[in-house]
C-alpha positions in Angstrom: 9.3 -6.3 1.0 8.4 -10.0 0.4 4.7 -9.8 0.0 2.5 -12.1 2.1 1.6 -15.4 0.1 -1.7 -14.8 -1.5 -4.4 -17.4 -2.8 -6.3 -16.7 -5.7 -9.8 -15.3 -4.5 -12.2 -15.5 -7.6 -11.5 -12.2 -9.6 -9.9 -10.3 -7.1 -7.3 -8.4 -8.7 -3.6 -8.5 -7.9 -2.5 -6.0 -4.4 0.7 -4.7 -3.5 1.4 -4.5 0.2 3.8 -1.2 0.8 4.8 -1.9 4.0 4.7 -4.1 6.7 1.7 -4.0 9.5 4.4 -4.6 12.0 6.7 -1.9 10.6 3.7 0.7 10.1 2.3 0.2 13.5 5.8 0.9 15.3 6.4 4.4 13.3 6.5 7.3 15.7 3.7 8.7 13.2 1.6 5.7 13.0 -0.9 6.9 16.2 -1.5 10.4 14.7 -2.1 9.6 11.2 -4.8 7.2 11.8 -6.5 9.6 14.1 -6.4 11.7 11.0 -3.5 14.2 10.9 -2.9 14.1 7.3 0.7 15.4 7.9 1.5 12.9 10.2 0.1 10.4 7.6 2.0 12.0 4.7 5.2 11.7 6.6 4.8 7.9 7.6 3.9 7.3 3.7 6.7 8.7 2.9 8.7 6.8 5.6 7.7 3.7 4.6 6.9 3.7 0.9 10.2 2.7 -1.2 10.9 2.7 -4.7 10.5 -0.7 -4.8 6.8 -0.5 -3.8 6.3 2.7 -6.0 7.7 0.1 -8.9 5.2 -2.4 -8.2 2.2 -0.2 -8.3 3.7 1.3 -11.5 3.6 -2.2 -12.8 -0.3 -2.8 -11.9 -1.1 0.5 -13.3 1.1 -0.6 -16.5 -0.6 -3.7 -16.9 -4.1 -2.4 -16.5 -4.4 -0.9 -20.2 -6.5 -4.0 -21.3 -8.3 -4.0 -18.0 -10.3 -2.3 -15.9 -8.6 0.4 -14.2 -7.3 -0.1 -11.0 -8.2 1.7 -7.9 -5.9 2.9 -5.3 -6.9 2.6 -1.9 -5.7 2.2 1.4 -6.8 0.1 4.4 -8.6 1.3 6.9 -9.6 -1.0 10.2 
């Protein structure tokens, strides 16, 4: 998935977007996952996160050796 454009913002670290918002919200497990169903959330992540996303996260983790440890978080709205 191509990453959305990013503009540098102070010292904010690099980010990885693992799935497009539209694709995520259209997935059949989205509403259940959003409502707090952990099994649905797992299925949603399994369906949307691919090898490319995993590699991108691994690169950030590998690059963090000389920097503060990265935090893996999910966006909540």
